C-alpha positions as CSV (number, residue, x, y, z in Angstrom):
1,M,-12.3,11.5,-9.3
2,L,-9.8,14.4,-9.0
3,S,-10.7,17.2,-11.3
4,K,-8.0,18.9,-13.3
5,S,-5.5,20.9,-11.4
6,T,-3.0,21.5,-14.3
7,D,-3.1,25.2,-15.3
8,A,-2.8,26.8,-18.7
9,G,-0.8,30.0,-18.8
10,D,-1.7,33.1,-20.9
11,S,0.0,31.6,-23.9
12,G,-2.0,28.4,-23.5
13,Q,1.0,26.4,-22.4
14,L,0.1,23.6,-20.0
15,R,1.9,23.7,-16.6
16,P,2.5,21.0,-14.0
17,P,0.1,21.1,-11.0
18,T,1.3,23.2,-8.1
19,F,0.1,23.5,-4.5
20,G,-0.9,27.2,-5.0
21,G,-2.7,26.5,-8.2
22,L,-4.8,23.7,-6.7
23,L,-5.5,25.8,-3.5
24,R,-6.7,28.7,-5.6
25,R,-9.0,26.4,-7.7
26,L,-10.5,24.9,-4.6
27,R,-11.0,28.3,-3.0
28,D,-12.5,29.8,-6.2
29,E,-14.9,26.8,-6.5
30,R,-16.2,27.5,-3.0
31,R,-16.3,31.3,-3.6
32,I,-14.1,32.0,-0.5
33,S,-12.0,35.1,-0.2
34,R,-8.4,34.9,0.6
35,E,-9.1,36.9,3.8
36,K,-11.7,34.3,5.0
37,L,-9.5,31.3,4.2
38,A,-6.5,33.0,5.9
39,F,-8.5,33.8,9.1
40,A,-9.9,30.3,9.3
41,A,-6.4,28.8,8.9
42,G,-4.7,31.2,11.3
43,V,-2.4,32.8,8.7
44,S,-2.4,36.2,7.0
45,S,-4.1,36.9,3.7
46,S,-0.7,37.9,2.2
47,Y,0.5,34.4,3.1
48,I,-2.4,32.9,1.0
49,T,-1.4,35.2,-1.8
50,H,2.2,34.0,-1.7
51,L,1.0,30.3,-1.6
52,E,-1.3,30.7,-4.6
53,G,1.4,32.7,-6.4
54,G,4.0,30.0,-5.9
55,D,6.2,32.0,-3.6
56,R,5.7,29.6,-0.8
57,D,5.7,26.0,-2.1
58,H,6.1,24.1,1.1
59,P,3.7,25.1,3.8
60,T,3.8,23.2,7.1
61,R,1.5,20.2,7.8
62,A,-0.4,22.2,10.3
63,V,-1.2,25.0,7.8
64,V,-2.2,22.5,5.1
65,T,-4.5,20.6,7.6
66,A,-6.1,23.9,8.6
67,L,-6.7,25.0,5.0
68,I,-8.2,21.6,4.1
69,G,-10.4,21.7,7.2
70,Y,-12.0,25.0,6.2
71,L,-12.3,24.1,2.6
72,D,-13.9,20.8,3.5
73,R,-16.5,22.6,5.8
74,I,-17.6,24.8,3.0
75,S,-17.9,21.9,0.5
76,P,-16.4,18.4,1.1
77,L,-13.1,17.6,-0.6
78,A,-12.6,14.3,-2.4
79,D,-10.0,12.0,-0.8
80,S,-7.9,12.5,-4.0
81,E,-8.0,16.3,-3.5
82,R,-6.8,16.0,0.1
83,R,-4.0,13.7,-0.9
84,H,-3.0,15.8,-3.8
85,L,-2.7,18.9,-1.6
86,F,-0.4,17.1,0.8
87,D,1.6,15.6,-2.1
88,L,2.1,19.0,-3.8
89,A,3.2,20.5,-0.5
90,G,5.9,17.8,-0.1
91,L,4.2,16.4,3.0
92,Y,4.3,12.7,2.2
93,D,2.8,10.5,4.9
94,D,5.4,7.7,5.6
95,T,3.8,6.3,8.7
96,F,2.0,2.9,8.5
97,P,-1.7,2.7,9.1
98,A,-3.0,0.0,11.3
99,V,-4.2,-3.3,9.7
100,P,-7.9,-2.6,10.4
101,Q,-7.5,0.8,8.7
102,L,-6.1,-0.9,5.6
103,R,-8.8,-3.6,5.7
104,A,-11.4,-0.9,5.7
105,E,-9.9,0.3,2.4
106,I,-10.8,-3.0,0.7
107,S,-14.2,-2.1,-0.8
108,D,-17.0,-4.5,-1.7
109,D,-16.2,-4.1,-5.4
110,M,-12.6,-5.1,-4.6
111,R,-13.7,-8.2,-2.6
112,N,-16.1,-9.2,-5.4
113,G,-13.2,-8.8,-7.8
114,L,-11.2,-11.4,-5.8
115,R,-14.0,-14.0,-6.4
116,L,-13.8,-13.4,-10.1
117,H,-10.2,-14.7,-10.2
118,R,-11.1,-18.2,-9.1
119,P,-9.7,-20.8,-9.5
120,N,-6.6,-18.7,-9.2
121,A,-5.5,-17.6,-5.7
122,A,-6.0,-13.8,-5.2
123,S,-5.6,-11.6,-2.2
124,Y,-4.8,-8.1,-1.0
125,L,-1.8,-7.8,1.3
126,D,-0.2,-4.9,3.0
127,T,3.6,-4.2,2.7
128,R,4.2,-5.9,6.0
129,W,2.8,-9.2,4.6
130,N,-0.5,-9.0,6.4
131,V,-3.5,-10.6,4.6
132,L,-6.2,-7.9,4.2
133,A,-8.7,-9.9,2.1
134,C,-8.6,-13.1,-0.1
135,N,-10.7,-15.4,-2.1
136,D,-11.5,-19.1,-1.3
137,A,-8.8,-20.3,-3.7
138,Y,-6.2,-18.4,-1.7
139,I,-7.5,-20.0,1.5
140,S,-7.4,-23.5,0.1
141,T,-3.9,-23.0,-1.4
142,F,-2.4,-21.6,1.8
143,P,-4.3,-23.4,4.6
144,G,-4.2,-21.6,7.9
145,L,-2.7,-18.4,6.5
146,A,-6.0,-16.4,6.6
147,D,-6.2,-17.3,10.3
148,D,-2.6,-16.5,11.1
149,G,-3.0,-13.2,9.3
150,N,0.6,-12.7,8.3
151,I,2.6,-14.6,5.6
152,L,5.9,-14.6,7.6
153,L,4.3,-15.7,10.8
154,W,2.5,-18.5,8.9
155,L,5.8,-19.6,7.3
156,F,7.7,-19.8,10.5
157,R,5.0,-20.6,13.0
158,N,2.5,-22.8,11.2
159,E,3.7,-26.4,10.3
160,L,1.2,-26.5,7.5
161,S,3.4,-24.1,5.5
162,R,6.2,-26.6,5.4
163,R,3.8,-29.3,4.1
164,V,2.3,-26.9,1.5
165,M,5.5,-25.3,0.2
166,V,7.4,-27.8,-1.9
167,D,10.6,-25.8,-1.4
168,W,9.8,-24.2,2.0
169,R,13.3,-22.9,2.7
170,R,13.6,-21.1,-0.7
171,E,10.1,-19.5,-0.2
172,A,10.8,-18.5,3.3
173,A,14.2,-16.9,2.5
174,L,12.7,-15.1,-0.5
175,T,10.0,-13.6,1.6
176,V,12.4,-12.6,4.4
177,D,14.6,-10.9,1.8
178,W,11.6,-9.2,0.2
179,L,10.6,-7.9,3.7
180,R,14.0,-6.2,4.0
181,G,13.4,-4.4,0.7
182,L,9.9,-3.3,1.7
183,I,11.1,-1.9,5.0
184,G,13.7,0.1,3.1
185,Q,11.1,1.4,0.7
186,S,8.7,2.5,3.5
187,G,10.7,5.4,4.8
188,D,9.5,4.7,8.3
189,T,11.2,1.6,9.8
190,A,9.8,1.9,13.3
191,W,6.8,-0.3,12.5
192,A,9.2,-3.3,11.8
193,T,10.5,-3.5,15.3
194,D,7.5,-5.5,16.8
195,L,7.3,-7.8,13.8
196,L,11.0,-8.6,13.9
197,D,10.8,-9.2,17.7
198,E,8.1,-11.7,17.2
199,L,9.8,-13.4,14.2
200,G,13.1,-13.4,16.0
201,R,11.8,-16.2,18.3
202,Y,12.3,-18.6,15.4
203,P,16.0,-19.6,14.8
204,E,15.5,-20.2,11.0
205,F,14.1,-16.6,10.7
206,R,17.1,-15.2,12.6
207,E,19.5,-17.1,10.4
208,M,17.8,-15.8,7.2
209,W,17.5,-12.3,8.4
210,T,21.1,-12.0,9.5
211,S,22.3,-13.3,6.1
212,G,21.4,-9.7,4.9
213,G,19.8,-10.6,1.6
214,T,17.4,-8.1,-0.2
215,R,14.8,-8.7,-2.9
216,Y,12.2,-6.5,-4.6
217,G,10.1,-9.2,-6.3
218,R,10.3,-12.8,-7.5
219,D,11.4,-14.3,-10.8
220,Q,10.4,-17.9,-10.3
221,P,7.1,-19.7,-9.8
222,M,5.9,-20.9,-6.5
223,H,5.6,-24.7,-6.1
224,I,2.7,-25.8,-4.0
225,R,1.5,-29.2,-2.7
226,D,-2.3,-29.9,-2.4
227,L,-2.7,-31.5,1.0
228,E,-5.8,-33.3,0.0
229,T,-4.5,-35.0,-3.1
230,M,-0.7,-34.6,-2.4
231,E,-0.3,-33.4,-6.0
232,C,2.0,-30.6,-6.9
233,F,1.1,-27.5,-8.9
234,S,2.8,-24.2,-9.6
235,L,1.7,-20.6,-9.1
236,D,3.0,-17.9,-11.5
237,V,2.8,-15.0,-9.0
238,Q,2.1,-11.5,-10.0
239,M,2.2,-8.6,-7.5
240,F,0.9,-5.1,-8.0
241,R,0.8,-2.0,-5.8
242,V,-2.6,-0.6,-5.2
243,D,-2.6,3.2,-5.3
244,S,-5.3,3.6,-2.7
245,G,-6.7,7.0,-2.1
246,S,-6.1,7.1,1.6
247,Y,-3.0,4.9,1.9
248,P,-1.2,5.0,-1.5
249,G,1.4,2.2,-1.9
250,R,0.5,0.4,1.3
251,V,-1.6,-2.3,-0.3
252,L,-0.5,-5.0,-2.7
253,F,-2.6,-7.2,-5.0
254,F,-1.4,-10.8,-5.2
255,L,-2.5,-13.1,-8.1
256,G,-1.3,-16.6,-8.3
257,I,-2.0,-18.2,-11.7
258,R,-2.2,-21.9,-11.4
259,T,-0.1,-24.0,-13.8
260,T,1.2,-27.5,-14.0
261,C,4.1,-28.2,-11.7
262,P,7.4,-29.4,-13.3
263,A,8.2,-33.0,-12.5
264,S,11.5,-31.9,-10.9
265,A,9.5,-29.9,-8.3
266,G,7.0,-32.6,-7.4
267,P,6.6,-34.3,-4.0
């Protein structure tokens, strides 16, 4: 848990957090002089004074990394403290971590939580539509998806998706349009190249992608066919961003609440 970094002035008025204020608190907690911190980070003590005084609000990533490295050696920083220093310095990390790194972020408690949502389908996804973790209801609802690993690849590569999705084309087009929105939000679009190259092998994907549609969510339930009983049911889908300590905003929580399928959407 991140301890307080909001300062109170001499008048008792609360102030927003600043990079310099947080740096000074972390330095004071470790009883480090400005001179020692400056030497370890390869900067001058006057530069540290300017940082803490708010005269230099935007240090470089190399300086922030060096400051964090020395503070952490004296007494380990919490992940939230590291992230807050970078955020306050305006050094947002817009690169995408690898899928194994994101999967490592899914703790045992988070996995146990997925099981508690049964019989509703629940999963953690990344913003590239990769499945990071899911419960058994999700696996049975979307057969083959956990093995394929990516929702879009499952939709266009796995024939089971066409049997499961009552309105496959609507769901595929919605997911393609949503991907376009997610790419725009990411800030770093380079990661999308390989995925688009792979999906571009499928004519239906190329058609949907070139249509240029964009979405940022869904406003209709998902209609699903149970392949064992051939009965139809609906999923009221809720999606939430997970503000993970290491990779904020890169993980999504999917919850599909099972309801009765309208007769018009049946098989």
